[in-house]
Each structure stands twice: as structure tokens, then as C-alpha cells.
N, C-alpha and C positions, 0 to 999 in steps of 0.2 A: 504494500500500500504506500502511496506517495501523494504529496500535495504540490509538488513542483516538478516540472519536466521541461527540459530545453535541449533540442537536438539541432545545432546550427547547420544551416544548409548553404551551399554554394549555388546562388541563383543562376549563374552563368552555365554551370555544368549540370544543374538540377540533380545534385547529389549531396549527401550529408558530408560533413567535414571529418567524420571518423571519431567523434567524441560526443558525449552528452552530459548534462547535469541533471541529477535526480535527487530530490530531497525526500527521504523516506520518513514515515510517521514514527517508527520506532527503530531502535537498534536491531531488533529481531527481524524486521522487514528488510533492513539493509543487509544483514547477514545472510538471509535466505536468497536475496537477489545475487549477492556476491558468490555464494555457493553454486548457484545455477549458471551464472553468466561468466564468471572468471575463467578464461581459457576457451570460451565458446567461439566457434567459427561459423560465420553466416554463409550457408550454402547458397550458391547462385549469385554471389556478389562479385565473383571474378577476382577476389582477393584471398591471399593465404594468411592474412593477419588474423590474430586471435584477440578476443575481447580481454581487456585488463581492467579490473575494477579497483579503483583507488579512492580514498576519501578526498573530498574537495577542501580547498582552503576556507571557503565560505560554507557555514553550516547553519541549518534552520530556515524555515519558510520566511520569517521576517527579515533575516539577513540577506537571503537570496533576493527577495523583493527589493530591498534597499539597494543592493548592488546592481541589479538589472535596471532599476528606474533611471540610473545615470547613463545608460547605454543607448546607442542609436537603434538597437533592435527593438526597444520598447516603443519607438516612434515609427515602426514599420509594420508590415502585415505578417511578419514572422515572429510574433511575440511568443515567449514561453507559455506553457500551460500552467495555470495556477488553479488550485481547487476552488470550488464554488464559494462565494462569499468574500473573495479577496478582491479588493479594488486595485486595478493597475492603471 
């Protein structure tokens, strides 16, 4: 379970940039995601890269919201997903 998700995209090449930011609701949610996705390889992507799950420098919904409010992406059509009830 999560309340924040952002997958940056390259609009020119119509592809993601190879990383994402996710804020999980509990440490257990983060651990379950890490156990499932760390080392995962996306079939059909044409890449041999494996997913690496690492903690972000910014932690928590409020801190992510504050950090992203200062960025250009918040003034574009590619905004991050925030759970319902969050004003962006």
C-alpha cells in the first residue's frame, strides 16, 4: 500500500527514465515490495537491467509533497500520484 507514486517519463522517447519514487504506508509495505521487486527483471522491455530497491533521501507523504511542489513536474501534466485527499 502506498500514498505517493512518481515514475518520471521521457516525453520525447515516450519511455520511463528507469526509476520511480514510492512512499509506502508502513515499513511492512515497503519490505514486502522490496522482497518482491528487488532483482526483478521486466520481460518484454528489451533491457537486461534488474530492479534495485533502495530507500529515498526524502521520506513520508508530507515531505514528498513539499519536495515535489518546488519542481517543474508539478506544473505539468505528468504530476505524481498522491492518495485521495491530498491537495497538490
